[in-house]
ZALUMGU-149488 format. One record per residue (C-alpha): residue in one letter; x, y, z; chain; residue number from 1. Coordinates in Angstrom, 3 decimals, decimal comma. Last residue first. Example, Ala and Ser with C-alpha at 12.3 -4.5 7.8 and 13.67 -1.06 7.14 Angstrom:
  bagu         u         v         w  lumza  bafi
     S    13,670    -1,060     7,140      A     2
     A    12,300    -4,500     7,800      A     1
END
This chain:
  bagu         u         v         w  lumza  bafi
     X    57,496    15,728     6,865      A   269
     X    55,095    16,288     4,000      A   268
     X    52,961    13,189     4,540      A   267
     X    53,166    13,348     8,318      A   266
     X    52,375    17,071     8,388      A   265
     X    49,467    16,407     5,981      A   264
     X    47,736    14,190     8,535      A   263
     X    45,108    16,736     9,579      A   262
     X    44,463    17,518     5,917      A   261
     X    44,121    13,798     5,240      A   260
     X    41,501    13,530     7,989      A   259
     X    39,634    16,487     6,536      A   258
     X    39,675    15,052     3,000      A   257
     X    38,480    11,620     4,255      A   256
     X    35,273    12,769     5,906      A   255
     X    32,916    12,379     2,933      A   254
     X    34,618     9,165     1,768      A   253
     X    34,028     7,602     5,180      A   252
     X    37,401     6,698     6,700      A   251
     X    40,523     4,544     6,299      A   250
     X    43,874     6,323     6,474      A   249
     X    47,263     4,916     5,563      A   248
     X    50,933     5,130     6,514      A   247
     X    53,221     3,301     4,057      A   246
     X    52,512    -0,131     2,613      A   245
     X    54,037    -3,610     2,483      A   244
     X    53,633    -6,061    -0,422      A   243
     X    56,634    -5,040    -2,537      A   242
     X    56,712    -6,938    -5,869      A   241
     X    53,153    -5,710    -6,474      A   240
     X    50,064    -7,826    -5,870      A   239
     X    48,028    -4,945    -4,486      A   238
     X    47,550    -1,281    -5,340      A   237
     X    46,240     1,156    -2,768      A   236
     X    44,030     4,144    -3,529      A   235
     X    45,715     7,538    -3,500      A   234
     X    44,820    10,266    -1,017      A   233
     X    48,388    11,507    -0,577      A   232
     X    48,387    10,013     2,930      A   231
     X    47,692     6,562     1,515      A   230
     X    44,116     5,502     0,961      A   229
     X    41,369     3,283     2,375      A   228
     X    37,946     4,522     1,318      A   227
     X    34,409     4,718     2,606      A   226
     X    30,886     4,274     1,339      A   225
     X    30,157     0,681     2,381      A   224
     X    31,475    -0,640    -0,962      A   223
     X    34,829     1,033    -0,297      A   222
     X    35,078    -0,337     3,250      A   221
     X    34,395    -3,893     2,079      A   220
     X    36,905    -3,469    -0,753      A   219
     X    39,687    -2,295     1,575      A   218
     X    38,790    -4,969     4,139      A   217
     X    39,532    -7,720     1,608      A   216
     X    42,852    -6,199     0,520      A   215
     X    44,184    -4,911     3,833      A   214
     X    45,958    -7,326     6,151      A   213
     X    46,974    -9,627     3,274      A   212
     X    48,474    -6,732     1,315      A   211
     X    50,683    -5,736     4,222      A   210
     X    50,885    -3,111     6,972      A   209
     X    54,359    -1,623     7,254      A   208
     X    53,666     1,993     8,213      A   207
     X    50,973     2,739    10,770      A   206
     X    47,298     2,731     9,931      A   205
     X    44,913     5,499    10,913      A   204
     X    41,353     4,379    11,535      A   203
     X    38,174     6,301    10,968      A   202
     X    34,599     7,006    12,052      A   201
     X    34,304     3,791    14,006      A   200
     X    31,226     1,649    14,673      A   199
     X    29,879     2,677    11,267      A   198
     X    29,779    -0,686     9,473      A   197
     X    32,715     0,085     7,177      A   196
     X    34,757     1,728     9,927      A   195
     X    34,343    -1,425    12,011      A   194
     X    35,390    -3,465     8,965      A   193
     X    38,603    -1,430     8,877      A   192
     X    39,290    -2,420    12,478      A   191
     X    38,529    -6,051    11,590      A   190
     X    41,247    -5,985     8,934      A   189
     X    43,693    -4,390    11,366      A   188
     X    43,072    -7,079    13,983      A   187
     X    44,268    -6,299    17,518      A   186
     X    41,835    -3,442    18,228      A   185
     X    43,403    -1,029    20,718      A   184
     X    40,889     0,988    22,737      A   183
     X    39,248     3,930    21,017      A   182
     X    40,541     7,482    20,606      A   181
     X    37,655     9,935    20,843      A   180
     X    38,220    12,814    18,456      A   179
     X    36,363    16,152    18,419      A   178
     X    38,880    17,798    20,748      A   177
     X    41,604    16,775    18,296      A   176
     X    40,021    19,012    15,688      A   175
     X    40,335    22,069    17,922      A   174
     X    43,955    21,245    18,760      A   173
     X    44,862    20,763    15,074      A   172
     X    46,224    17,235    14,692      A   171
     X    49,992    16,741    14,839      A   170
     X    50,022    14,602    17,973      A   169
     X    47,275    12,222    16,874      A   168
     X    49,583     9,737    15,113      A   167
     X    51,637     9,287    18,277      A   166
     X    48,607     8,152    20,278      A   165
     X    48,202     5,104    18,050      A   164
     X    45,032     4,844    16,035      A   163
     X    41,380     3,855    16,093      A   162
     X    39,168     6,952    15,900      A   161
     X    35,660     7,469    17,213      A   160
     X    34,545    10,916    16,103      A   159
     X    32,745    12,896    18,778      A   158
     X    29,607    14,598    17,498      A   157
     X    29,971    18,374    17,117      A   156
     X    28,859    18,543    13,508      A   155
     X    28,524    15,325    11,576      A   154
     X    28,330    11,594    12,136      A   153
     X    27,374     9,751     8,935      A   152
     X    29,117     6,492     9,797      A   151
     X    29,945     4,034     7,035      A   150
     X    27,283     1,788     5,586      A   149
     X    26,240    -1,830     5,929      A   148
     X    23,858    -3,980     3,896      A   147
     X    22,555    -7,163     5,553      A   146
     X    23,715   -10,703     4,777      A   145
     X    25,713   -11,257     7,951      A   144
     X    27,473    -7,987     7,248      A   143
     X    27,168    -6,878     3,633      A   142
     X    28,994    -4,381     1,422      A   141
     X    26,880    -3,419    -1,589      A   140
     X    27,951    -4,429    -5,095      A   139
     X    30,035    -2,838    -7,878      A   138
     X    33,181    -4,720    -6,907      A   137
     X    32,164    -7,466    -4,502      A   136
     X    31,754    -7,345    -0,747      A   135
     X    31,313    -9,731     2,182      A   134
     X    31,547    -9,359     5,952      A   133
     X    30,728   -12,400     8,110      A   132
     X    30,273   -12,040    11,861      A   131
     X    29,795   -14,948    14,284      A   130
     X    31,832   -13,087    16,931      A   129
     X    34,317   -15,904    17,614      A   128
     X    34,209   -16,791    13,907      A   127
     X    35,204   -13,355    12,544      A   126
     X    34,988   -13,861     8,775      A   125
     X    36,240   -11,171     6,413      A   124
     X    35,481   -11,676     2,739      A   123
     X    36,505    -9,751    -0,365      A   122
     X    35,792    -9,742    -4,075      A   121
     X    37,152    -7,400    -6,768      A   120
     X    40,270    -6,238    -4,932      A   119
     X    42,598    -3,980    -6,958      A   118
     X    46,006    -4,617    -8,557      A   117
     X    44,928    -5,933   -11,937      A   116
     X    42,551    -8,404   -10,298      A   115
     X    42,603    -9,127    -6,567      A   114
     X    40,398   -11,813    -4,997      A   113
     X    40,361   -11,306    -1,268      A   112
     X    40,376   -13,520     1,835      A   111
     X    40,659   -12,434     5,469      A   110
     X    39,982   -14,792     8,386      A   109
     X    39,246   -12,794    11,506      A   108
     X    40,374   -11,722    14,940      A   107
     X    38,701    -9,636    17,644      A   106
     X    37,383   -12,314    20,027      A   105
     X    40,362   -11,786    22,353      A   104
     X    41,832   -14,909    23,971      A   103
     X    45,441   -13,718    24,147      A   102
     X    46,458   -16,008    21,275      A   101
     X    43,710   -14,687    19,012      A   100
     X    44,628   -11,101    19,913      A    99
     X    48,232   -11,730    18,932      A    98
     X    47,076   -13,502    15,766      A    97
     X    45,018   -10,514    14,643      A    96
     X    44,392   -11,480    11,037      A    95
     X    44,161   -15,252    11,010      A    94
     X    44,428   -17,056     7,651      A    93
     X    45,505   -13,823     5,898      A    92
     X    44,924   -14,284     2,185      A    91
     X    45,332   -12,500    -1,134      A    90
     X    44,065   -14,692    -3,988      A    89
     X    45,460   -13,532    -7,311      A    88
     X    44,217   -12,319   -10,695      A    87
     X    46,367   -10,809   -13,464      A    86
     X    48,929   -13,558   -12,830      A    85
     X    52,633   -13,179   -13,705      A    84
     X    53,264   -11,400   -10,404      A    83
     X    52,236   -14,552    -8,533      A    82
     X    55,422   -16,228    -9,838      A    81
     X    57,313   -13,981    -7,418      A    80
     X    56,714   -16,638    -4,756      A    79
     X    56,147   -15,589    -1,174      A    78
     X    56,542   -18,298     1,447      A    77
     X    53,038   -19,114     2,664      A    76
     X    51,685   -17,887     6,018      A    75
     X    50,969   -14,280     5,087      A    74
     X    49,320   -15,452     1,897      A    73
     X    49,739   -14,475    -1,748      A    72
     X    48,558   -16,877    -4,454      A    71
     X    48,144   -16,498    -8,218      A    70
     X    45,051   -17,605   -10,092      A    69
     X    45,006   -20,153   -12,947      A    68
     X    44,764   -23,081   -10,521      A    67
     X    41,380   -21,733    -9,404      A    66
     X    39,448   -24,475    -7,563      A    65
     X    42,560   -26,348    -6,406      A    64
     X    44,225   -23,125    -5,323      A    63
     X    41,166   -22,024    -3,387      A    62
     X    40,140   -25,057    -1,349      A    61
     X    43,552   -26,529    -0,576      A    60
     X    45,136   -23,133     0,015      A    59
     X    42,369   -22,053     2,364      A    58
     X    42,557   -25,263     4,426      A    57
     X    46,348   -25,114     4,614      A    56
     X    46,185   -21,502     5,754      A    55
     X    43,680   -22,340     8,486      A    54
     X    45,954   -25,094     9,778      A    53
     X    49,033   -22,852     9,637      A    52
     X    47,378   -19,985    11,492      A    51
     X    45,942   -22,379    14,102      A    50
     X    49,358   -23,940    14,721      A    49
     X    50,455   -20,470    15,715      A    48
     X    52,420   -17,545    14,336      A    47
     X    53,865   -14,851    16,573      A    46
     X    55,565   -11,739    15,191      A    45
     X    58,720    -9,913    16,331      A    44
     X    61,099   -12,824    16,840      A    43
     X    63,306   -11,991    13,890      A    42
     X    60,310   -11,754    11,557      A    41
     X    58,928   -15,073    12,826      A    40
     X    58,050   -16,627    16,177      A    39
     X    56,468   -20,019    16,839      A    38
     X    53,361   -20,921    18,829      A    37
     X    51,699   -24,237    19,690      A    36
     X    48,006   -23,844    20,409      A    35
     X    46,866   -22,865    23,919      A    34
     X    43,219   -24,001    23,588      A    33
     X    41,622   -20,536    23,782      A    32
     X    40,897   -20,771    20,039      A    31
     X    42,308   -23,919    18,393      A    30
     X    38,926   -25,238    17,180      A    29
     X    38,056   -21,688    16,153      A    28
     X    40,858   -21,832    13,595      A    27
     X    39,237   -24,815    11,862      A    26
     X    35,803   -23,192    11,792      A    25
     X    37,353   -19,996    10,476      A    24
     X    39,089   -21,905     7,693      A    23
     X    35,749   -23,489     6,770      A    22
     X    33,929   -20,171     6,735      A    21
     X    36,749   -18,530     4,765      A    20
     X    36,666   -21,248     2,080      A    19
     X    32,896   -21,024     1,737      A    18
     X    33,020   -17,236     1,405      A    17
     X    35,992   -17,460    -0,973      A    16
     X    34,142   -19,718    -3,387      A    15
     X    30,893   -17,786    -3,264      A    14
     X    32,809   -14,588    -4,043      A    13
     X    34,718   -16,177    -6,918      A    12
     X    31,546   -17,520    -8,472      A    11
     X    30,952   -21,235    -8,212      A    10
     X    31,894   -23,571   -11,078      A     9
     X    29,564   -25,143   -13,622      A     8
     X    29,470   -22,226   -16,033      A     7
     X    33,265   -22,151   -16,155      A     6
     X    33,368   -25,630   -17,665      A     5
     X    30,816   -24,652   -20,313      A     4
     X    32,741   -21,466   -21,087      A     3
     X    35,876   -23,537   -21,740      A     2
     X    38,968   -23,446   -19,514      A     1
END
């Protein structure tokens, strides 16, 4: 594509914002309307007509606009051809499908642009809450157009932590006293957004999350002053042959070393 052709097209972030808003509008039309449901992953995971409709909308908007980008979506059969692209769209049409189907507001459309393994633009849109999170590499994370930052809680303040009870068992007793475990949040991407805007101090992520759950939220958290890492403290890489991940921690950058120290028994064991 020539420079003159590129000059007339929207930026990647503008493109994915518009696509996410439209997909969210479509999904919202199915919300609390008892959409048809199927089961995948040997009956472990639900997928609904809303997921498929939102996915079709995203694919039509994004793949047409950027035919030179690869494509990875939870609701599209994976194609190894994506690995030949330096830049890919990484998409979850509805992150938190179980919550969506139960009538919870805590679900979102997740769209990221990933280049050379790391997200460079990311959008989370939670239509039922009217919340739009946006970030670009080098820019400030925004929620409904306003900058957001991770929590700065220090000292004896309770730290609000989203995790399973089993992941707390190895924490030092004194440290565990400083932790308030919050109620289950059905969308992993939205959970990470809650760390980004300071409603949570951290979230611990069980094994087997996927690129589409994480990529957009990863960038939003990073640009808000936090980080999403594995238990060795390494940043995640996306658009690999294997799209699932091991146990992870998302937290403010200043607090991350202590959380990783508390989780060292899981890393080493």
